[in-house]
C-alpha positions in Angstrom: 432.2 55.4 341.8 429.4 57.9 340.9 427.9 59.2 337.8 430.1 62.3 337.9 433.3 60.2 338.3 432.3 57.7 335.5 431.9 60.6 333.1 435.1 62.2 334.4 436.5 59.4 333.4 434.9 58.6 330.2 436.6 62.3 329.0 439.7 61.1 329.6 441.8 60.9 326.4 443.5 56.8 325.8 447.6 57.6 326.1 448.6 54.8 324.3 446.0 55.9 321.4 447.8 58.8 321.4 451.7 58.0 321.0 450.5 55.5 318.4 448.5 58.3 316.3 451.5 60.4 316.7 453.9 58.2 315.4 451.9 57.2 312.2 451.8 61.3 311.2 455.9 61.6 312.3 456.1 58.4 309.4 454.2 59.7 307.0 456.1 63.3 306.9 459.3 61.0 305.8 457.6 59.4 303.4 457.8 60.7 299.2 454.8 59.9 296.9 456.2 58.3 293.5 456.3 61.0 291.1 453.9 60.6 288.2 454.6 61.7 285.0 452.1 64.8 283.3 450.1 63.7 280.4 451.5 64.7 277.2 450.1 67.4 275.1 448.0 66.5 272.7 449.7 66.7 268.9 448.4 69.2 266.8 447.6 66.5 263.8 445.1 65.6 266.6 443.3 69.0 266.4 442.8 69.4 262.7 446.2 68.2 261.1 448.3 71.2 260.9 449.0 74.6 262.9 447.1 76.7 260.2 444.0 74.4 260.6 444.4 74.9 264.1 444.8 78.9 263.7 441.8 78.9 261.2 439.7 77.2 263.9 440.3 79.2 266.1 439.5 82.6 264.1 435.9 80.6 263.1 435.1 80.3 266.2 433.4 83.8 267.2 432.0 83.7 263.5 430.5 80.5 264.5 428.9 82.4 267.6 428.2 85.3 265.9 426.2 83.0 263.1 424.2 80.9 266.0 423.0 83.8 267.4 421.7 85.8 264.2 419.8 82.3 264.0 418.3 82.7 267.4 417.5 86.2 267.0 415.5 85.3 263.5 413.9 82.4 265.2 413.2 84.8 268.0 412.2 87.5 266.0 409.9 85.1 263.8 408.1 83.6 267.0 407.7 87.8 268.4 406.2 88.1 264.8 403.6 85.8 264.8 402.7 86.9 268.7 402.2 90.1 267.3 400.5 88.7 264.7 398.3 86.9 266.9 397.9 89.8 269.3 396.8 91.8 266.3 394.3 89.6 265.1 392.5 89.0 268.6 392.4 92.7 269.2 390.8 93.8 266.2 388.7 90.4 265.1 385.6 92.4 265.3 386.4 95.1 263.2 387.8 92.6 260.3 385.0 90.1 260.8 382.7 93.9 260.0 384.8 94.1 257.1 384.7 90.4 255.4 380.9 91.0 256.5 380.3 94.2 254.4 382.5 92.2 251.8 380.1 89.1 251.7 377.0 90.8 252.3 377.7 92.6 249.1 378.2 89.8 247.1 375.5 88.2 248.3 373.2 91.0 247.6 374.0 90.8 244.0 374.0 87.4 244.0 370.7 86.5 245.3 369.4 89.7 243.3 370.2 88.9 240.1 369.6 84.8 240.5 366.8 84.8 242.5 363.5 86.2 242.3 362.5 87.1 246.2 359.0 88.7 247.0 358.8 91.5 249.0 357.9 89.7 252.0 360.8 86.9 252.2 363.2 90.2 251.4 362.0 91.3 254.6 362.5 87.7 256.2 366.1 88.3 254.3 367.1 90.7 256.3 365.5 89.7 259.5 369.2 89.5 261.8 370.2 92.9 260.3 367.0 94.5 261.7 368.0 92.5 265.0 371.5 94.2 265.1 369.9 97.6 264.7 367.3 96.7 267.4 369.7 96.1 269.8 372.1 99.3 269.0 368.8 101.7 269.4 368.0 99.4 272.7 371.7 100.8 274.4 370.9 104.6 273.2 368.8 105.8 276.1 370.8 104.5 278.7 374.0 105.1 277.4 373.1 108.8 276.8 371.1 109.5 279.8 374.4 108.0 281.8 377.2 109.2 280.0 375.8 112.5 280.1 374.9 113.0 283.6 378.4 111.0 285.1 380.3 114.0 282.6 378.4 116.8 283.5 378.6 115.9 287.3 382.0 114.9 286.8 383.4 118.5 285.9 383.5 121.5 287.6 380.5 123.7 286.7 383.6 126.6 284.9 385.6 123.4 283.8 382.7 122.2 281.6 381.5 125.4 280.5 384.9 125.6 278.9 384.9 122.4 277.6 381.1 123.1 276.4 382.1 126.5 274.6 385.6 124.9 273.3 383.1 121.9 271.6 379.9 124.2 270.1 383.0 126.4 268.6 384.4 123.4 266.8 381.3 122.1 266.0 380.2 125.5 264.1 383.9 125.8 262.4 383.9 122.2 260.7 379.8 122.6 259.9 380.4 126.3 258.0 383.9 124.1 256.2 381.8 121.6 255.0 379.1 123.7 254.1 381.2 126.7 251.7 383.5 123.4 250.7 380.1 121.6 248.6 379.1 125.1 247.3 382.2 125.5 245.7 382.6 122.0 244.9 378.5 122.1 243.2 379.2 125.4 241.6 382.5 124.1 239.9 381.5 121.0 239.3 378.0 122.0 237.7 376.3 118.4 238.0 372.8 120.0 237.2 373.7 122.0 234.1 373.6 119.4 231.7 370.7 117.4 232.6 366.7 118.7 233.1 364.5 117.6 236.3 362.1 116.0 233.5 364.4 113.2 232.9 365.0 112.2 236.3 362.7 109.9 238.3 360.6 111.3 241.4 360.6 109.1 244.2 358.5 109.0 247.3 356.6 112.6 248.6 357.1 116.4 249.6 356.3 117.1 253.2 354.7 120.0 254.0 356.8 121.7 256.2 356.2 125.0 257.6 360.2 126.7 258.2 358.4 128.9 261.5 356.8 125.9 262.7 359.6 123.6 262.4 362.6 125.8 264.2 359.7 126.5 267.3 359.5 122.6 267.4 363.0 122.3 267.8 363.0 124.8 270.7 359.9 123.4 272.2 361.6 119.8 271.8 364.4 121.2 274.1 362.0 121.4 276.4 359.6 118.3 277.4 357.0 118.4 279.6 357.2 114.9 280.0 360.8 112.9 280.9 359.1 109.6 280.6 357.2 110.6 277.2 360.4 112.2 275.6 362.0 108.8 275.9 360.4 107.5 273.0 358.7 110.7 270.8 359.0 114.0 269.8 356.3 116.6 269.9 355.3 117.4 266.1 353.0 120.8 265.5 350.4 120.1 262.5 348.6 122.6 260.8 344.7 122.6 260.6 342.4 124.7 258.5 339.6 126.4 259.7 336.5 126.8 258.2 335.1 130.4 257.4 332.9 131.8 260.2 331.8 135.0 258.3 331.0 135.8 254.6 330.6 139.0 253.0 327.8 139.1 250.7 327.5 141.8 248.2 323.9 142.6 247.0 325.1 144.3 244.1 323.5 144.0 240.2 320.0 142.9 241.7 317.9 142.9 238.8 314.6 142.8 238.5 311.6 142.1 236.3 308.6 142.7 237.9 306.0 140.9 238.7 307.5 137.7 238.5 311.3 137.6 239.7 314.0 138.8 241.5 317.8 137.4 240.2 319.9 138.3 243.0 323.5 137.9 242.2 326.2 137.8 245.1 329.9 137.7 245.8 331.6 136.1 248.2 334.7 138.3 249.5 337.2 138.2 252.4 337.4 134.3 251.9 340.7 134.0 253.0 342.1 130.5 254.6 343.1 130.4 257.9 345.2 127.7 260.1 345.3 126.8 263.9 348.0 124.9 264.9 347.6 120.8 266.6 350.3 119.1 268.7 351.0 115.8 268.3 353.8 113.4 268.7 355.9 110.9 266.9 357.9 108.3 267.6 361.7 108.2 268.2 363.9 109.4 271.1 363.6 113.1 271.8 367.4 114.0 272.0 367.9 117.9 272.8 365.2 117.1 275.4 367.6 114.9 277.6 370.4 116.2 276.6 369.2 119.7 278.3 367.7 117.9 281.1 370.9 115.7 281.6 373.3 118.5 281.7 371.5 120.9 284.2 370.8 117.3 286.2 374.6 116.5 286.2 375.2 120.3 287.1 373.0 120.0 289.7 374.3 116.7 291.3 377.8 118.1 290.9 377.1 121.4 293.5 375.7 118.8 296.3 378.6 117.2 297.2 378.6 114.3 299.3 374.8 114.1 299.0 375.0 113.5 295.3 378.2 111.3 295.5 374.8 108.4 295.3 373.1 109.5 292.4 376.5 110.0 291.0 378.0 106.8 291.6 374.8 105.1 290.4 374.7 106.5 286.8 378.6 105.9 286.8 377.8 102.1 287.3 374.6 102.2 284.5 377.2 103.2 282.3 379.6 100.9 283.1 377.2 98.2 282.1 375.3 99.8 279.3 378.9 99.7 277.8 379.8 96.1 278.9 375.9 95.3 276.8 377.6 96.7 273.9 380.9 94.6 273.7 378.0 92.1 273.5 376.0 93.6 271.3 379.2 93.9 268.8 379.9 90.2 269.2 377.3 90.1 266.8 377.8 93.2 264.8 379.5 91.0 261.7 376.6 88.7 261.2 374.2 91.6 261.5 375.7 93.9 258.9 376.2 91.1 256.5 372.3 90.6 256.4 371.8 94.2 256.9 373.7 95.3 253.6 372.4 92.0 251.8 368.7 93.3 252.1 369.8 96.7 250.9 371.2 95.4 247.9 368.1 93.5 246.8 365.7 95.9 247.4 367.2 98.4 244.8 365.5 97.4 242.0 366.8 100.3 239.4 370.1 101.1 239.2 369.8 103.4 236.2 368.9 105.9 238.6 373.1 105.9 240.1 374.2 106.4 236.0 371.3 109.5 235.7 373.0 110.9 238.7 376.3 110.1 238.8 377.7 113.2 238.4 375.6 114.4 241.6 377.2 111.6 243.9 380.7 112.2 242.6 379.8 116.0 243.9 378.8 114.7 247.6 380.9 111.8 247.9 384.5 114.3 246.8 383.2 116.9 249.5 382.7 114.6 252.0 386.4 112.7 250.8 388.1 116.5 251.1 386.6 117.4 254.2 387.2 113.9 256.2 390.5 113.1 254.5 392.1 116.7 254.7 390.6 119.6 256.4 389.7 117.2 259.8 393.0 115.4 260.0 394.3 119.0 259.4 392.8 120.5 262.3 393.0 117.9 264.4 396.7 117.9 263.5 397.3 121.8 264.4 396.3 121.2 267.8 396.7 118.1 268.9 400.7 117.8 267.1 400.2 113.8 266.9 399.3 111.7 263.6 395.7 112.2 262.5 395.4 109.2 260.4 396.2 106.9 263.7 393.7 108.3 265.1 391.1 107.7 262.2 392.8 104.3 261.8 391.2 103.8 266.0 387.9 104.6 264.9 387.3 102.4 261.9 385.3 100.1 264.1 382.7 102.9 264.7 383.5 104.5 261.3 382.2 101.2 259.6 378.9 100.7 261.8 377.9 104.2 260.6 378.5 103.1 257.4 376.5 100.4 257.4 373.7 101.4 259.6 373.0 104.9 258.9 372.7 106.6 262.1 375.1 108.7 264.0 373.0 107.9 267.6 372.9 104.4 267.3 376.4 104.4 266.3 377.4 106.2 269.5 378.4 103.3 271.9 381.0 101.8 269.5 382.1 105.5 269.1 382.3 105.5 272.6 384.4 102.3 272.7 386.7 103.2 270.2 387.5 106.7 271.4 388.0 105.4 275.0 389.6 102.3 274.4 391.7 102.9 271.2 392.3 106.4 271.1 392.5 107.0 275.4 390.2 110.1 275.3 389.7 110.9 278.3 386.0 109.7 279.8 384.6 112.9 281.1 385.9 114.5 278.1 383.8 111.4 275.8 380.7 111.5 277.7 380.0 115.1 277.9 381.7 115.8 274.0 380.2 113.1 272.0 376.6 112.9 273.2 376.6 116.8 271.8 378.4 115.5 268.5 375.6 113.0 267.5 373.2 115.5 267.9 374.5 118.7 267.0 377.4 118.2 264.9 376.5 117.4 261.5 379.2 118.4 259.0 378.2 115.3 256.3 374.6 116.3 256.8 375.8 120.1 256.3 377.8 119.5 253.0 374.9 117.3 251.5 372.0 120.0 251.6 374.1 122.7 250.2 375.4 120.8 247.1 371.8 119.4 246.9 370.1 122.8 247.1 372.5 124.3 244.0 371.8 120.7 242.2 368.0 121.5 242.6 368.3 125.2 241.0 370.7 123.8 238.1 368.3 121.3 237.3 365.9 124.0 236.5 367.7 126.4 235.2 367.8 129.1 238.2 370.6 131.0 238.7 371.4 132.1 242.1 373.2 135.2 243.5 375.4 135.7 246.2 372.5 136.7 248.4 370.6 133.3 247.7 374.4 131.2 248.4 374.7 133.1 251.4 371.3 132.4 252.4 371.6 128.6 251.7 375.1 128.4 253.7 373.4 129.7 256.9 370.2 128.0 256.2 371.9 124.6 255.7 374.6 125.1 258.7 370.9 125.9 261.6 369.4 123.0 259.5 371.9 120.5 260.1 372.6 121.4 263.8 369.0 121.1 264.8 368.5 117.7 262.8 368.4 115.4 265.2 365.6 117.7 267.0 363.3 117.4 263.8 361.5 114.5 262.5 362.3 112.4 259.5 365.3 114.9 259.9 366.6 114.5 255.9 363.6 115.6 254.0 362.4 118.0 256.2 365.5 119.7 256.6 365.8 119.6 252.6 362.8 121.7 252.2 363.6 124.1 254.7 366.6 125.1 252.6 364.8 125.0 249.2 362.1 127.0 250.5 364.8 129.6 251.8 365.5 130.4 248.7 362.6 129.8 247.0 362.9 126.6 245.0 360.3 124.0 244.8 359.9 122.4 247.3 358.2 119.3 245.4 362.3 118.9 243.5 363.0 117.0 246.6 361.9 113.8 245.5 364.4 114.2 242.8 366.9 113.0 245.4 365.6 110.3 247.2 366.2 107.8 244.8 370.1 107.7 246.1 369.6 109.5 249.3 369.7 106.3 251.9 373.1 105.1 249.8 374.6 108.7 250.4 373.2 109.3 253.9 375.6 106.1 254.9 378.6 108.2 254.0 377.3 111.2 255.5 376.7 109.5 258.7 380.5 108.4 258.9 381.8 111.7 258.6 379.6 112.7 261.0 380.6 110.3 263.6 384.1 110.9 262.7 384.0 114.5 262.9 382.7 113.8 266.4 385.7 111.9 267.0 387.8 114.3 266.3 386.4 117.1 267.9 386.3 115.1 271.8 390.3 114.9 270.8 390.9 118.6 270.2 389.1 119.5 273.1 390.8 117.0 275.3 393.7 118.7 274.2 392.7 122.6 274.6 391.1 121.2 277.8 394.4 119.4 279.7 395.5 121.8 282.3 391.9 121.6 283.6 391.5 117.8 283.8 395.3 118.1 285.4 394.3 120.1 287.9 391.3 118.2 288.8 393.2 115.1 288.8 394.8 116.9 291.4 392.6 118.2 293.6 390.8 114.7 293.4 394.4 112.4 294.2 394.7 115.1 297.5 390.9 114.5 298.6 391.6 110.2 298.0 394.6 111.0 299.8 393.2 112.6 303.0 390.0 111.7 304.9 390.0 115.3 305.5 389.3 116.6 302.0 386.2 118.8 303.2 385.9 122.7 303.6 386.4 121.9 307.4 386.7 125.1 310.0 388.1 124.6 313.7 387.8 127.5 316.2 390.0 127.0 318.9 389.8 129.7 319.9 388.6 133.0 319.5 392.1 134.6 318.4 393.0 131.6 316.1 391.4 129.9 313.6 392.9 127.0 312.0 390.9 125.7 308.5 391.9 122.7 306.1 391.8 123.9 302.4 392.6 121.2 299.8 395.4 119.5 301.6 396.8 121.3 303.9 396.2 123.4 307.2 396.4 127.1 307.5 396.1 129.3 310.4 395.4 132.8 310.6 396.0 134.8 313.6 394.6 138.3 312.9 396.5 138.5 309.7 399.8 138.7 312.1 401.1 135.0 310.7 400.0 132.9 308.3 402.0 129.5 306.6 400.4 126.5 305.4 401.6 122.7 306.7 400.8 120.1 304.6 399.4 117.4 306.7 400.9 114.0 306.5 398.6 110.7 307.1 
């Protein structure tokens, strides 16, 4: 038997086996299974004792389910609330730590000053951590201003940057004028200097020798530095030097002769007027105005260079990002530095009596700053942006607190950038262009302070100012506050300029020096707040230009041929690619645009 025959035999069914299976199935069909009674239904007494109780239980089941759901919701809400609190603390821990540091610093300074007797050297050692914070913040000012200004201007079209700059300047001038008018109204209404005399107030410091003309010329000179590297750490400043008279006119009149012995000649010197010459010198400090002028010009040039300038643009953009990461590291140290900074400053104050004598003057200045920051600036922001201004202010809380503690708009600039971009979501193209300029020329608090201080000094001297002199104070205070950043020792110098403009004694500036350190912190905070509001308003007014630039940049990114190129296929037909579409012009007879897909 072959293999195939054997396999076919194995596949045949067994006849006897099939007959047995069929008989078994037929027998099973005739067998009736025994009937099993169904289980009796459970009696009602086993459920709840009675049918009424069972019905009540049925009604209570949805209620119990609702109670369980509500309990779970409450537990979920508590859990979510706990997560929200943890997230809030995690996001704002630097702000909370800084506020705690301010409170602890004030308490520590008062305790150390009242219960210990530290020498001046020991007080300086005590404030060493605060000095380190100031040095770190000043360290990043230069790379931050340079990188942000260049990238901000280069990222904008020249026409767009011009419009943004014009809007920012108009805002700065408007708010400064409002601040000056507010200060004049308050000081003429409250009259803090009428009930006092200049002789009853202790003078502090010395009066700087300032010429208004020379100061304004120095401002223009610093806008155009002759050495860019030197402008990073020094400002130009002129000084007047007296010239010795070269000629003396001598009159030989009134000659008396007593012959033959003596002759007495009385000489009279005439025209012995003093003459001066200007001697240039340099003082320490970043020439912010000069750097801003250079960076704006340099950014415009890079923006015009196209692809050839992209390398420089990427370099400064990376520099800006690296600097902002350094700022984040510095902010982790900020609570410690601020604690010792404020404690050391309180320890240095020996005579608190001056605050009682100058109390009404300080109330006038602080009231003006409060009204300007709580009413006028938020109102302007709401009119243009149509958003809650106090939410915006809360987003700038860290920058405002930093400005209050370190009393410098430029040193606060790194924190201002971070709060404006991360908390308030302002476009980086706006912040990089507007904030450095605002930190230099937008000084609302300083303008208000100078207007109040000049009229206060006039009241101390029983000097009645007419309407023309008040207008002069307004104009001079506005101009002086704008140029304050370009002038060394700006606070006293600009104050002397305002006093000189209306004929008040410049030496009386020493009357307000004793409390200037405290008021300077509050007006710096208002300056920073005005800069931030300005950035938000300019972004709203420039929304169309920014969206148009975003659209163009998206097209350029999606299309590798997003450069203006011209393809000459033949003499009669010219195909050009402009802004995302091919345009074919043929003797003005046919013209159409076809969006290319890649």
